Structure formats: C-alpha cells, structure tokens
MARVEXKOL-59000 format. One record per residue (C-alpha): residue in three letters; x, y, z; residue number from 0. Coordinates in nm, 3 decimals. Layout:
MARVEXKOL-59000
ATOM:residuo:xx:yy:zz:num
ATOM:ALA:X:Y:Z:NUM .
...
end
This chain:
MARVEXKOL-59000
ATOM:residuo:xx:yy:zz:num
ATOM:MET:5.894:6.745:0.711:0 .
ATOM:GLN:5.755:6.432:0.876:1 .
ATOM:PRO:5.995:6.199:1.068:2 .
ATOM:LEU:6.012:5.863:0.889:3 .
ATOM:LEU:6.119:5.533:1.044:4 .
ATOM:ILE:6.220:5.248:0.815:5 .
ATOM:TYR:6.332:4.896:0.899:6 .
ATOM:ASN:6.697:4.846:0.809:7 .
ATOM:THR:6.763:4.480:0.727:8 .
ATOM:LEU:7.130:4.530:0.808:9 .
ATOM:SER:7.069:4.644:1.167:10 .
ATOM:HIS:6.748:4.440:1.217:11 .
ATOM:GLN:6.566:4.740:1.359:12 .
ATOM:LYS:6.366:5.046:1.265:13 .
ATOM:GLU:6.582:5.353:1.218:14 .
ATOM:LEU:6.509:5.721:1.174:15 .
ATOM:PHE:6.552:5.798:0.806:16 .
ATOM:LYS:6.819:6.061:0.744:17 .
ATOM:PRO:6.934:6.104:0.385:18 .
ATOM:ILE:7.302:6.165:0.313:19 .
ATOM:THR:7.217:6.490:0.136:20 .
ATOM:PRO:6.937:6.692:0.299:21 .
ATOM:ASP:6.616:6.696:0.093:22 .
ATOM:HIS:6.758:6.450:-0.163:23 .
ATOM:VAL:6.719:6.070:-0.166:24 .
ATOM:GLY:6.909:5.819:-0.374:25 .
ATOM:MET:6.727:5.485:-0.402:26 .
ATOM:TYR:6.828:5.171:-0.592:27 .
ATOM:VAL:6.589:4.878:-0.633:28 .
ATOM:CYS:6.665:4.551:-0.809:29 .
ATOM:GLY:6.436:4.514:-1.108:30 .
ATOM:PRO:6.331:4.214:-1.315:31 .
ATOM:THR:6.532:3.962:-1.513:32 .
ATOM:VAL:6.338:3.988:-1.837:33 .
ATOM:TYR:6.302:3.636:-1.975:34 .
ATOM:GLY:5.932:3.580:-1.904:35 .
ATOM:ASP:5.611:3.758:-1.814:36 .
ATOM:GLY:5.588:3.936:-1.480:37 .
ATOM:HIS:5.398:3.755:-1.206:38 .
ATOM:LEU:5.254:3.843:-0.866:39 .
ATOM:GLY:5.597:3.803:-0.708:40 .
ATOM:HIS:5.729:4.079:-0.936:41 .
ATOM:ALA:5.436:4.303:-0.851:42 .
ATOM:ARG:5.514:4.309:-0.479:43 .
ATOM:PRO:5.857:4.480:-0.484:44 .
ATOM:ALA:5.743:4.710:-0.763:45 .
ATOM:ILE:5.441:4.825:-0.560:46 .
ATOM:THR:5.629:4.833:-0.227:47 .
ATOM:PHE:5.900:5.064:-0.354:48 .
ATOM:ASP:5.656:5.260:-0.566:49 .
ATOM:VAL:5.474:5.349:-0.243:50 .
ATOM:LEU:5.805:5.445:-0.082:51 .
ATOM:PHE:5.895:5.655:-0.388:52 .
ATOM:ARG:5.554:5.825:-0.382:53 .
ATOM:TYR:5.570:5.891:-0.008:54 .
ATOM:LEU:5.922:6.035:-0.017:55 .
ATOM:LEU:5.811:6.271:-0.294:56 .
ATOM:HIS:5.497:6.360:-0.099:57 .
ATOM:ILE:5.684:6.459:0.216:58 .
ATOM:GLY:5.912:6.687:0.018:59 .
ATOM:TYR:6.219:6.493:-0.094:60 .
ATOM:LYS:6.371:6.505:-0.439:61 .
ATOM:VAL:6.425:6.139:-0.526:62 .
ATOM:ARG:6.651:5.974:-0.780:63 .
ATOM:TYR:6.502:5.629:-0.811:64 .
ATOM:VAL:6.715:5.378:-1.003:65 .
ATOM:ARG:6.565:5.039:-1.091:66 .
ATOM:ASN:6.770:4.814:-1.318:67 .
ATOM:ILE:6.672:4.563:-1.581:68 .
ATOM:THR:6.881:4.245:-1.584:69 .
ATOM:ASP:6.927:4.135:-1.943:70 .
ATOM:VAL:7.257:3.947:-1.911:71 .
ATOM:GLY:7.459:3.756:-1.654:72 .
ATOM:HIS:7.178:3.599:-1.449:73 .
ATOM:LEU:7.237:3.226:-1.483:74 .
ATOM:GLU:6.996:2.943:-1.404:75 .
ATOM:HIS:6.912:2.880:-1.038:76 .
ATOM:ASP:7.097:3.203:-0.940:77 .
ATOM:ALA:7.422:3.005:-0.974:78 .
ATOM:ASP:7.755:3.060:-1.149:79 .
ATOM:GLU:7.708:2.766:-1.383:80 .
ATOM:GLY:7.449:2.679:-1.644:81 .
ATOM:GLU:7.288:2.892:-1.910:82 .
ATOM:ASP:7.206:3.259:-1.898:83 .
ATOM:LYS:6.829:3.278:-1.835:84 .
ATOM:ILE:6.771:3.513:-2.128:85 .
ATOM:ALA:7.008:3.330:-2.363:86 .
ATOM:LYS:6.830:3.003:-2.282:87 .
ATOM:LYS:6.494:3.157:-2.369:88 .
ATOM:ALA:6.643:3.296:-2.692:89 .
ATOM:ARG:6.780:2.956:-2.790:90 .
ATOM:LEU:6.449:2.783:-2.724:91 .
ATOM:GLU:6.251:3.041:-2.921:92 .
ATOM:GLN:6.518:3.093:-3.191:93 .
ATOM:LEU:6.542:3.464:-3.122:94 .
ATOM:GLU:6.820:3.711:-3.050:95 .
ATOM:PRO:6.874:3.749:-2.672:96 .
ATOM:MET:6.807:4.121:-2.692:97 .
ATOM:GLU:6.483:4.043:-2.876:98 .
ATOM:VAL:6.375:3.835:-2.578:99 .
ATOM:ALA:6.486:4.102:-2.331:100 .
ATOM:GLN:6.310:4.383:-2.518:101 .
ATOM:TYR:5.987:4.186:-2.560:102 .
ATOM:TYR:5.956:4.096:-2.192:103 .
ATOM:ALA:6.075:4.438:-2.073:104 .
ATOM:ASN:5.794:4.593:-2.279:105 .
ATOM:ARG:5.542:4.351:-2.128:106 .
ATOM:TYR:5.676:4.418:-1.776:107 .
ATOM:HIS:5.630:4.792:-1.828:108 .
ATOM:ALA:5.278:4.742:-1.962:109 .
ATOM:ALA:5.184:4.536:-1.653:110 .
ATOM:MET:5.340:4.793:-1.418:111 .
ATOM:ASP:5.151:5.074:-1.592:112 .
ATOM:LYS:4.825:4.886:-1.530:113 .
ATOM:LEU:4.923:4.854:-1.162:114 .
ATOM:ASN:4.984:5.232:-1.158:115 .
ATOM:VAL:5.351:5.186:-1.069:116 .
ATOM:LEU:5.544:5.503:-1.148:117 .
ATOM:ARG:5.844:5.470:-1.380:118 .
ATOM:PRO:6.180:5.511:-1.201:119 .
ATOM:SER:6.405:5.811:-1.259:120 .
ATOM:ILE:6.662:5.591:-1.433:121 .
ATOM:GLU:6.619:5.234:-1.560:122 .
ATOM:PRO:6.963:5.109:-1.667:123 .
ATOM:LEU:7.024:4.783:-1.854:124 .
ATOM:ALA:7.297:4.546:-1.741:125 .
ATOM:SER:7.404:4.494:-2.103:126 .
ATOM:GLY:7.448:4.870:-2.145:127 .
ATOM:HIS:7.697:4.890:-1.857:128 .
ATOM:VAL:7.942:4.609:-1.928:129 .
ATOM:MET:8.233:4.855:-1.937:130 .
ATOM:GLU:8.149:4.980:-1.587:131 .
ATOM:GLN:8.128:4.621:-1.467:132 .
ATOM:ILE:8.469:4.537:-1.614:133 .
ATOM:GLU:8.614:4.842:-1.436:134 .
ATOM:LEU:8.458:4.725:-1.108:135 .
ATOM:VAL:8.603:4.375:-1.145:136 .
ATOM:GLN:8.947:4.522:-1.208:137 .
ATOM:LYS:8.920:4.736:-0.893:138 .
ATOM:ILE:8.830:4.430:-0.686:139 .
ATOM:LEU:9.127:4.243:-0.835:140 .
ATOM:ASP:9.355:4.539:-0.760:141 .
ATOM:ALA:9.229:4.543:-0.400:142 .
ATOM:GLY:9.329:4.177:-0.368:143 .
ATOM:PHE:8.983:4.029:-0.310:144 .
ATOM:ALA:8.941:3.843:-0.639:145 .
ATOM:TYR:9.139:3.600:-0.853:146 .
ATOM:VAL:9.151:3.493:-1.216:147 .
ATOM:SER:9.094:3.129:-1.294:148 .
ATOM:ASN:9.090:2.996:-1.650:149 .
ATOM:GLY:8.968:3.329:-1.790:150 .
ATOM:SER:8.697:3.374:-1.526:151 .
ATOM:VAL:8.724:3.606:-1.226:152 .
ATOM:TYR:8.591:3.504:-0.885:153 .
ATOM:PHE:8.540:3.699:-0.564:154 .
ATOM:ASP:8.756:3.552:-0.285:155 .
ATOM:VAL:8.497:3.520:-0.009:156 .
ATOM:ARG:8.732:3.372:0.251:157 .
ATOM:LYS:8.999:3.638:0.205:158 .
ATOM:TYR:8.735:3.909:0.216:159 .
ATOM:HIS:8.586:3.770:0.537:160 .
ATOM:GLU:8.926:3.737:0.702:161 .
ATOM:HIS:8.984:4.106:0.636:162 .
ATOM:PHE:8.640:4.264:0.697:163 .
ATOM:LYS:8.466:3.999:0.914:164 .
ATOM:SER:8.139:4.095:0.747:165 .
ATOM:TYR:8.043:3.836:0.483:166 .
ATOM:GLY:7.700:3.708:0.577:167 .
ATOM:ARG:7.616:4.009:0.792:168 .
ATOM:LEU:7.321:4.119:0.577:169 .
ATOM:SER:7.166:3.777:0.520:170 .
ATOM:GLY:7.257:3.620:0.854:171 .
ATOM:ARG:7.471:3.352:0.690:172 .
ATOM:VAL:7.766:3.233:0.898:173 .
ATOM:ILE:8.068:3.182:0.677:174 .
ATOM:GLU:8.222:2.932:0.915:175 .
ATOM:GLU:7.914:2.713:0.866:176 .
ATOM:MET:7.939:2.762:0.491:177 .
ATOM:LEU:8.299:2.648:0.502:178 .
ATOM:SER:8.210:2.333:0.690:179 .
ATOM:THR:7.892:2.242:0.504:180 .
ATOM:THR:7.951:2.343:0.143:181 .
ATOM:ARG:8.093:2.087:-0.097:182 .
ATOM:GLU:8.278:2.121:-0.421:183 .
ATOM:LEU:8.024:2.126:-0.703:184 .
ATOM:ASP:8.059:1.976:-1.047:185 .
ATOM:GLY:8.196:2.230:-1.293:186 .
ATOM:GLN:8.325:2.459:-1.017:187 .
ATOM:GLU:8.683:2.333:-1.001:188 .
ATOM:GLU:8.790:2.684:-1.106:189 .
ATOM:LYS:8.690:2.817:-0.765:190 .
ATOM:ARG:8.917:2.808:-0.462:191 .
ATOM:PHE:8.606:2.783:-0.244:192 .
ATOM:SER:8.260:2.682:-0.360:193 .
ATOM:GLY:8.115:2.993:-0.188:194 .
ATOM:ASP:8.318:3.224:-0.413:195 .
ATOM:PHE:8.101:3.398:-0.671:196 .
ATOM:ALA:8.168:3.496:-1.029:197 .
ATOM:LEU:8.255:3.854:-1.115:198 .
ATOM:TRP:8.331:3.767:-1.477:199 .
ATOM:LYS:8.269:3.441:-1.660:200 .
ATOM:LYS:8.462:3.313:-1.959:201 .
ATOM:ALA:8.208:3.232:-2.227:202 .
ATOM:SER:8.177:2.875:-2.350:203 .
ATOM:PRO:8.170:2.833:-2.731:204 .
ATOM:GLU:7.790:2.806:-2.737:205 .
ATOM:HIS:7.731:3.111:-2.513:206 .
ATOM:ILE:7.556:3.380:-2.719:207 .
ATOM:MET:7.614:3.701:-2.522:208 .
ATOM:ARG:7.984:3.784:-2.487:209 .
ATOM:TRP:8.216:4.083:-2.457:210 .
ATOM:ASN:8.591:4.137:-2.466:211 .
ATOM:SER:8.764:4.185:-2.131:212 .
ATOM:PRO:9.123:4.176:-1.999:213 .
ATOM:TRP:9.062:3.817:-1.880:214 .
ATOM:SER:8.861:3.652:-2.157:215 .
ATOM:VAL:8.579:3.690:-2.401:216 .
ATOM:GLY:8.291:3.645:-2.164:217 .
ATOM:PHE:8.016:3.814:-1.968:218 .
ATOM:PRO:7.970:3.977:-1.625:219 .
ATOM:GLY:7.844:3.792:-1.319:220 .
ATOM:TRP:7.493:3.865:-1.197:221 .
ATOM:HIS:7.597:4.065:-0.890:222 .
ATOM:THR:7.836:4.310:-1.058:223 .
ATOM:GLU:7.566:4.500:-1.248:224 .
ATOM:CYS:7.391:4.647:-0.944:225 .
ATOM:THR:7.714:4.753:-0.775:226 .
ATOM:ALA:7.844:4.914:-1.095:227 .
ATOM:MET:7.520:5.089:-1.188:228 .
ATOM:GLY:7.433:5.192:-0.832:229 .
ATOM:THR:7.773:5.361:-0.803:230 .
ATOM:LYS:7.746:5.523:-1.146:231 .
ATOM:TYR:7.409:5.685:-1.087:232 .
ATOM:LEU:7.394:5.728:-0.709:233 .
ATOM:GLY:7.756:5.743:-0.589:234 .
ATOM:GLU:7.969:5.519:-0.368:235 .
ATOM:THR:7.719:5.555:-0.083:236 .
ATOM:PHE:7.351:5.619:-0.136:237 .
ATOM:ASP:7.048:5.615:0.090:238 .
ATOM:ILE:6.827:5.312:0.021:239 .
ATOM:HIS:6.882:4.978:-0.152:240 .
ATOM:GLY:6.565:4.774:-0.193:241 .
ATOM:GLY:6.447:4.445:-0.332:242 .
ATOM:GLY:6.277:4.119:-0.252:243 .
ATOM:MET:6.384:3.915:0.048:244 .
ATOM:ASP:6.483:3.633:-0.188:245 .
ATOM:LEU:6.764:3.857:-0.319:246 .
ATOM:MET:6.923:3.900:0.023:247 .
ATOM:PHE:7.148:3.602:-0.045:248 .
ATOM:PRO:7.342:3.566:-0.261:249 .
ATOM:HIS:7.270:3.882:-0.460:250 .
ATOM:HIS:7.265:4.161:-0.203:251 .
ATOM:GLU:7.523:3.998:0.021:252 .
ATOM:SER:7.755:3.982:-0.279:253 .
ATOM:GLU:7.678:4.342:-0.374:254 .
ATOM:MET:7.773:4.456:-0.025:255 .
ATOM:ALA:8.096:4.256:-0.037:256 .
ATOM:GLN:8.193:4.397:-0.378:257 .
ATOM:GLN:8.140:4.757:-0.271:258 .
ATOM:THR:8.317:4.704:0.062:259 .
ATOM:ALA:8.615:4.540:-0.112:260 .
ATOM:VAL:8.660:4.851:-0.327:261 .
ATOM:CYS:8.546:5.134:-0.098:262 .
ATOM:GLY:8.575:4.993:0.255:263 .
ATOM:HIS:8.200:5.024:0.314:264 .
ATOM:GLY:7.871:4.895:0.177:265 .
ATOM:PRO:7.669:5.072:-0.094:266 .
ATOM:CYS:7.391:5.223:0.115:267 .
ATOM:ARG:7.273:5.339:0.455:268 .
ATOM:TYR:6.945:5.145:0.458:269 .
ATOM:TRP:6.871:4.801:0.318:270 .
ATOM:MET:6.498:4.738:0.269:271 .
ATOM:HIS:6.344:4.404:0.172:272 .
ATOM:ASN:5.986:4.310:0.099:273 .
ATOM:ASN:5.869:3.961:0.190:274 .
ATOM:MET:5.743:3.695:-0.047:275 .
ATOM:ILE:5.416:3.611:-0.215:276 .
ATOM:THR:5.347:3.243:-0.148:277 .
ATOM:ILE:5.115:2.975:-0.284:278 .
ATOM:ASN:5.027:2.713:-0.027:279 .
ATOM:GLY:5.319:2.832:0.184:280 .
ATOM:GLN:5.577:2.802:-0.098:281 .
ATOM:LYS:5.744:3.104:-0.260:282 .
ATOM:MET:5.591:3.202:-0.593:283 .
ATOM:GLY:5.861:3.205:-0.861:284 .
ATOM:LYS:5.946:3.117:-1.217:285 .
ATOM:SER:6.215:2.872:-1.111:286 .
ATOM:LEU:5.957:2.678:-0.908:287 .
ATOM:GLY:5.697:2.682:-1.185:288 .
ATOM:ASN:5.418:2.780:-0.944:289 .
ATOM:PHE:5.363:3.135:-1.057:290 .
ATOM:ILE:5.059:3.312:-1.200:291 .
ATOM:THR:5.140:3.591:-1.443:292 .
ATOM:LEU:4.988:3.934:-1.398:293 .
ATOM:ASP:4.810:3.910:-1.732:294 .
ATOM:GLU:4.654:3.582:-1.615:295 .
ATOM:PHE:4.527:3.762:-1.304:296 .
ATOM:PHE:4.384:4.042:-1.517:297 .
ATOM:SER:4.211:3.797:-1.754:298 .
ATOM:GLY:4.130:3.519:-1.505:299 .
ATOM:SER:4.280:3.264:-1.745:300 .
ATOM:HIS:4.490:3.058:-1.499:301 .
ATOM:GLU:4.342:2.734:-1.369:302 .
ATOM:LEU:4.394:2.839:-1.006:303 .
ATOM:LEU:4.188:3.154:-1.052:304 .
ATOM:GLN:3.813:3.154:-0.996:305 .
ATOM:GLN:3.770:3.488:-1.173:306 .
ATOM:ALA:3.960:3.778:-1.324:307 .
ATOM:TYR:4.109:4.033:-1.085:308 .
ATOM:SER:4.164:4.394:-1.188:309 .
ATOM:PRO:4.502:4.568:-1.151:310 .
ATOM:MET:4.376:4.782:-0.861:311 .
ATOM:THR:4.245:4.472:-0.683:312 .
ATOM:ILE:4.596:4.324:-0.710:313 .
ATOM:ARG:4.753:4.648:-0.585:314 .
ATOM:PHE:4.510:4.669:-0.294:315 .
ATOM:PHE:4.569:4.301:-0.211:316 .
ATOM:ILE:4.943:4.367:-0.180:317 .
ATOM:LEU:4.899:4.688:0.021:318 .
ATOM:GLN:4.665:4.520:0.271:319 .
ATOM:ALA:4.969:4.341:0.417:320 .
ATOM:HIS:5.277:4.508:0.559:321 .
ATOM:TYR:5.560:4.483:0.307:322 .
ATOM:ARG:5.777:4.280:0.548:323 .
ATOM:SER:5.509:4.014:0.604:324 .
ATOM:THR:5.440:3.711:0.388:325 .
ATOM:VAL:5.127:3.720:0.171:326 .
ATOM:ASP:4.972:3.389:0.074:327 .
ATOM:PHE:4.774:3.378:-0.248:328 .
ATOM:SER:4.413:3.261:-0.236:329 .
ATOM:ASN:4.101:3.344:-0.433:330 .
ATOM:GLU:3.926:3.423:-0.105:331 .
ATOM:ALA:4.187:3.683:-0.014:332 .
ATOM:LEU:4.166:3.843:-0.358:333 .
ATOM:VAL:3.786:3.856:-0.346:334 .
ATOM:ALA:3.811:4.025:-0.005:335 .
ATOM:ALA:4.064:4.273:-0.150:336 .
ATOM:GLU:3.828:4.344:-0.440:337 .
ATOM:LYS:3.546:4.420:-0.194:338 .
ATOM:GLY:3.771:4.640:0.018:339 .
ATOM:TYR:3.897:4.836:-0.282:340 .
ATOM:THR:3.541:4.882:-0.413:341 .
ATOM:ARG:3.426:4.998:-0.070:342 .
ATOM:LEU:3.691:5.273:-0.066:343 .
ATOM:MET:3.610:5.390:-0.418:344 .
ATOM:GLN:3.238:5.399:-0.342:345 .
ATOM:ALA:3.300:5.594:-0.021:346 .
ATOM:TYR:3.503:5.851:-0.215:347 .
ATOM:LYS:3.220:5.896:-0.467:348 .
ATOM:THR:2.966:5.924:-0.184:349 .
ATOM:LEU:3.187:6.187:-0.019:350 .
ATOM:GLY:3.144:6.408:-0.326:351 .
ATOM:ARG:2.765:6.393:-0.288:352 .
ATOM:LEU:2.739:6.468:0.085:353 .
ATOM:GLN:2.529:6.767:0.186:354 .
ATOM:PRO:2.708:6.981:0.445:355 .
ATOM:SER:2.551:7.080:0.775:356 .
ATOM:LYS:2.613:7.377:1.002:357 .
ATOM:ASN:2.773:7.151:1.262:358 .
ATOM:SER:2.965:6.823:1.266:359 .
ATOM:SER:2.851:6.543:1.492:360 .
ATOM:VAL:3.170:6.344:1.419:361 .
ATOM:ASP:3.530:6.455:1.482:362 .
ATOM:VAL:3.734:6.384:1.168:363 .
ATOM:SER:4.029:6.607:1.250:364 .
ATOM:GLY:4.264:6.326:1.353:365 .
ATOM:TYR:4.255:6.102:1.047:366 .
ATOM:ARG:4.525:6.285:0.851:367 .
ATOM:GLN:4.779:6.256:1.133:368 .
ATOM:LEU:4.686:5.892:1.197:369 .
ATOM:CYS:4.763:5.811:0.833:370 .
ATOM:TYR:5.094:5.998:0.847:371 .
ATOM:ASP:5.183:5.818:1.169:372 .
ATOM:ALA:5.120:5.482:1.004:373 .
ATOM:MET:5.324:5.568:0.694:374 .
ATOM:ASN:5.607:5.702:0.907:375 .
ATOM:ASP:5.611:5.374:1.098:376 .
ATOM:ASP:5.794:5.178:0.827:377 .
ATOM:LEU:5.526:5.226:0.559:378 .
ATOM:ASN:5.247:5.056:0.751:379 .
ATOM:THR:4.994:5.055:0.467:380 .
ATOM:PRO:4.754:4.809:0.638:381 .
ATOM:ILE:4.708:5.057:0.923:382 .
ATOM:VAL:4.655:5.339:0.673:383 .
ATOM:ILE:4.387:5.128:0.506:384 .
ATOM:SER:4.218:5.063:0.842:385 .
ATOM:HIS:4.197:5.439:0.901:386 .
ATOM:LEU:4.059:5.490:0.551:387 .
ATOM:PHE:3.792:5.229:0.622:388 .
ATOM:ASP:3.703:5.418:0.940:389 .
ATOM:MET:3.664:5.730:0.727:390 .
ATOM:ALA:3.446:5.536:0.481:391 .
ATOM:LYS:3.223:5.434:0.771:392 .
ATOM:VAL:3.184:5.799:0.872:393 .
ATOM:ILE:3.104:5.899:0.514:394 .
ATOM:ASN:2.838:5.629:0.480:395 .
ATOM:THR:2.687:5.720:0.818:396 .
ATOM:VAL:2.656:6.084:0.712:397 .
ATOM:ASN:2.510:5.975:0.378:398 .
ATOM:ASP:2.249:5.773:0.571:399 .
ATOM:ARG:2.168:6.094:0.766:400 .
ATOM:LYS:2.272:5.938:1.095:401 .
ATOM:ALA:2.552:6.194:1.141:402 .
ATOM:THR:2.646:6.539:1.011:403 .
ATOM:LEU:2.958:6.709:0.877:404 .
ATOM:THR:3.037:7.071:0.793:405 .
ATOM:GLN:3.174:7.161:0.450:406 .
ATOM:ALA:3.516:7.213:0.608:407 .
ATOM:ASP:3.513:6.859:0.750:408 .
ATOM:ILE:3.393:6.714:0.418:409 .
ATOM:ASP:3.681:6.896:0.249:410 .
ATOM:GLU:3.922:6.758:0.511:411 .
ATOM:LEU:3.809:6.401:0.448:412 .
ATOM:LYS:3.845:6.453:0.074:413 .
ATOM:GLY:4.194:6.593:0.120:414 .
ATOM:VAL:4.301:6.295:0.332:415 .
ATOM:MET:4.161:6.047:0.081:416 .
ATOM:ASP:4.316:6.230:-0.213:417 .
ATOM:THR:4.652:6.217:-0.038:418 .
ATOM:PHE:4.658:5.863:0.095:419 .
ATOM:VAL:4.430:5.665:-0.137:420 .
ATOM:PHE:4.548:5.810:-0.466:421 .
ATOM:GLU:4.875:6.002:-0.425:422 .
ATOM:VAL:5.060:5.785:-0.170:423 .
ATOM:MET:4.915:5.438:-0.213:424 .
ATOM:GLY:4.873:5.484:-0.586:425 .
ATOM:LEU:4.522:5.347:-0.618:426 .
ATOM:ARG:4.298:5.479:-0.892:427 .
ATOM:ASP:3.927:5.453:-0.962:428 .
ATOM:GLU:3.901:5.189:-1.232:429 .
ATOM:ALA:3.528:5.251:-1.267:430 .
ATOM:ALA:3.603:5.613:-1.355:431 .
ATOM:SER:3.849:5.491:-1.619:432 .
ATOM:ASP:3.581:5.259:-1.754:433 .
ATOM:ASN:3.339:5.553:-1.765:434 .
ATOM:THR:3.590:5.745:-1.976:435 .
ATOM:ALA:3.586:5.464:-2.230:436 .
ATOM:ILE:3.205:5.460:-2.225:437 .
ATOM:ILE:3.190:5.839:-2.275:438 .
ATOM:ASP:3.432:5.817:-2.565:439 .
ATOM:GLY:3.226:5.539:-2.722:440 .
ATOM:LEU:2.906:5.738:-2.687:441 .
ATOM:MET:3.069:6.049:-2.832:442 .
ATOM:GLN:3.200:5.859:-3.133:443 .
ATOM:MET:2.848:5.726:-3.192:444 .
ATOM:ILE:2.698:6.077:-3.167:445 .
ATOM:LEU:2.961:6.220:-3.404:446 .
ATOM:SER:2.890:5.938:-3.647:447 .
ATOM:ILE:2.518:6.024:-3.642:448 .
ATOM:ARG:2.609:6.390:-3.700:449 .
ATOM:ALA:2.842:6.295:-3.989:450 .
ATOM:THR:2.554:6.105:-4.150:451 .
ATOM:ALA:2.328:6.408:-4.109:452 .
ATOM:LYS:2.590:6.631:-4.275:453 .
ATOM:ALA:2.634:6.384:-4.558:454 .
ATOM:ASN:2.256:6.400:-4.614:455 .
ATOM:LYS:2.276:6.781:-4.600:456 .
ATOM:ASP:2.056:6.776:-4.291:457 .
ATOM:TRP:2.221:7.090:-4.155:458 .
ATOM:ALA:1.954:7.150:-3.892:459 .
ATOM:THR:2.022:6.814:-3.720:460 .
ATOM:SER:2.400:6.858:-3.757:461 .
ATOM:ASP:2.390:7.204:-3.596:462 .
ATOM:LYS:2.147:7.089:-3.326:463 .
ATOM:ILE:2.382:6.809:-3.218:464 .
ATOM:ARG:2.679:7.047:-3.213:465 .
ATOM:ASP:2.496:7.319:-3.019:466 .
ATOM:GLU:2.341:7.087:-2.761:467 .
ATOM:LEU:2.676:6.918:-2.699:468 .
ATOM:GLY:2.824:7.265:-2.656:469 .
ATOM:ALA:2.562:7.349:-2.397:470 .
ATOM:LEU:2.671:7.034:-2.208:471 .
ATOM:GLY:3.034:7.147:-2.212:472 .
ATOM:VAL:3.149:6.944:-2.514:473 .
ATOM:THR:3.319:7.132:-2.797:474 .
ATOM:VAL:3.289:6.974:-3.143:475 .
ATOM:LYS:3.559:7.066:-3.395:476 .
ATOM:ASP:3.516:6.991:-3.763:477 .
ATOM:GLY:3.830:6.907:-3.962:478 .
ATOM:LYS:3.923:6.764:-4.297:479 .
ATOM:ASP:3.950:6.416:-4.142:480 .
ATOM:GLY:3.616:6.441:-3.965:481 .
ATOM:ALA:3.491:6.583:-3.637:482 .
ATOM:THR:3.667:6.560:-3.296:483 .
ATOM:TYR:3.547:6.662:-2.952:484 .
ATOM:GLU:3.688:6.812:-2.634:485 .
ATOM:LEU:3.538:6.801:-2.284:486 .
ATOM:ASN:3.549:7.155:-2.141:487 .
end
C-alpha cells in the first residue's frame, strides 16, 4: 500500500496518513445546506473529497464516507440569531420547509452526478437526527460546559477554554482577543459571552421547524448535527474530517469543542480543508450574492459567462489547482480548462489507435510512479495533470511517427491513464457519452423504419435490417410493445 501524506489543518503540516483501524477509513465531510441551487463553491469540496474517497479506495482501503445534508438549524449569516435559512426560503415560497430541503437536495444530487461525484456511503439529514443532537447537548450540560438560558442552551466558551486551553486552536483564533474585541450583540442578552454558541435554540412563535426537548420546544444549533452524526456513524474518534476553509470557524472549531467537552478529545485525527473559489478576489457564496450556479455554468445562462461549460470542464478546472490553493473564476481560466480536458480525452483516443513497434524510442516506465508520488503528496492533482500532459505529448509524437512504442508500453500508458484520469480524478469522456446518445437516436430511427416495413408486410426489408444489424453486433428483439436492441 502506498504511503500517503495529507496536510492536517490542526498541526499545520503534512502528516503520514495512518488510519485508526488498519485498512479501514472513516471520513466525515460537511455537505450542503439545501436552500438554493449548488454553485461552484459547492462543487469544490465535493470534488476535492470525491478524489480523496476515490484514491483511498484505489490504494486498498475500505472507506465509510459520511457527508451530511443540513436541513435545519443553520441560521442566517452563520449566526445564532435570525431565521433558519431553509425556513426563510419556505416562508418566501409558501412551501413546507422539508419541501424546500427535498427539492434542493435533489437538484444538488443531480448536479453532483453530472460532475461524476460518487455518492457517499451514508448521507444523514440533520432533521433525522434531532434525538442524537438532544442527547449530545445533555452530555455537554452534564460535563459542565454549557448552560440553559431562557429555554436555549449555549456552549460556555470561556469555561471550556479555561479547562482545555484549546478553543481557537483549529482556526487560529485567539480567545483572549475575542474577549477583548467582541461586543454584546442585539438579541444575544441570553449569552454570558457573545462568543458562546447555541447548542439548542428555543423556537420563537413564528419559527416553523421545532421539536420537544428537556429545555424548550425548539431546534438544534448548526454545529451539533455534525458532532452527533459523526459520532453515530464513525465513532468518538474517526480518521478524517473535511470541508471548506470557510467552515473552519465557527463550525469546525465548535465541533471540536463539543466533542472535546464530552470525550476529552476532538472528533478526528486529520482535519482537511479545501480553499475557496473566488470572483475578483472575493469568496463566492450565496450570502454574498456573487455566485454562479452549476446549472448556469452548464447552460451558459449567467451574465458573467461567455459560453456554456460542461461538467467535466468544471471538474478539470477545479482539479488543475491544488485543493488548498485559492481558485479565481474567470472565463479565460475555464476556456483553458476546457482545452486541457479536451487535449487529454483526445490523447486517450489516439492512444487506442497507435500502431506498436518492435522497440520503444521513449521511456514511459516512470509515469505511473510519478502520478502516485504526486497523489501521495497531499493529493497534488495539478502535478498529476502535468504528468498526464507529458504522456499526451508522447502519444501525439508517436502518432505523428516521430517516436515509437512497443505494445507493452502502449498498454502501460493506457493503464496509467485509466487509473489516474478516470478512476482517481473521476473525469469521463463526455464526447463518448454524447456518442451514446447519437447511437441510440440512430438505432431508434432504424427500428422505426423497420417497424414501417413490417407494417407494410415488407418482410424482406424487415429481415434485412435485423440481419445486417446482427452482423454489426446489434441484436434486435421483437416484443409486443415493439422492437428493442442490445449492443453485443
């Protein structure tokens, strides 16, 4: 099994990856809050941790990948006051909150499928785990690191920090500075300290989503869901917790505090964070109103887009940058990504047409290890892509008859591309998918012509079409609802 180094946000350095249980990996990644269509900023963590998931599977691990869906408890501006993001959308559209959540969850999945993002092993809903969240809040209260105030429950950040000296460790926040610079906010008189965060909120009369609890009829805070569900499905300590860098504070910092308050340690061994997608240097996000949805990218319908960009162009665009670096949106960058992706796909097709020689004039034996080395160095997909481009150059040179390769070396190049282009990086040949649609369209047309011949009792033409398709490897089956075909 290959040695893998990953950057641990908590230690600020690359570390050798060693799972708690040999050959098994538990991974939790924060998923979407489903109150609007997914945008490019949602695509980045999904693709980043999809590549990690794929690579862990490829190098032999059994992986339990948990990615949640937040459908309750995430209030406006990531705060403890204001409306629930989903409830607000439901009120504006005069729908049930779960109607909103289901609709946008379905659309998120459809977009992820287009991006060839594998589904996680488990995808729990926050609203389906309220009981586990209530139990977690009670444990934190019993440990003495939370307090009840007017039916709401808040995490006591100062008391926690006095005891563990660790609040702010993940995000780099200094609590002493928070104490001196934070002010009391309107509507937060319930808190002993404005930096305290809600574990459970008492519902106001107009709040739609509410559950019974020992403290009030209310709803869980945003941070409790991931701690509760991570523990339920992966245990008190699991291997990897991932998400966007924007979640580091307050969400992940609060998660770590909650788990430490109950168990004496954080939830995971390795914290991994992808960096942001930006537009003109500013983070892309719904709250900032500067986002472009994935469907708008696929259709080219947004005013900032000069053209439509396919799902694989978007995926390639994201993979061209290291996951810990910022990626700034521009049409120029996307056009370059489209060209790069097309170049790889064309090279792969050309590879299948190369004529082998008795001898190779190019040494291709090192490319496989170079790609593994790059992936093992904290998932360095841009370096993998650079090696794949070098391979494409070799393929095109051989195709131009300026170099030669043996069949064994052609097979080696194909094996490397199969592994790293398709299996690990999750790209797929969209042109091949388009060809499938074209083939199906042509076949339906041919079967329609044959059906007309049969209706006219032109058995000779009907049989001729069937037999000649059979000779081409296409089996035609006649049924009571008409004819179907199978490619042999």
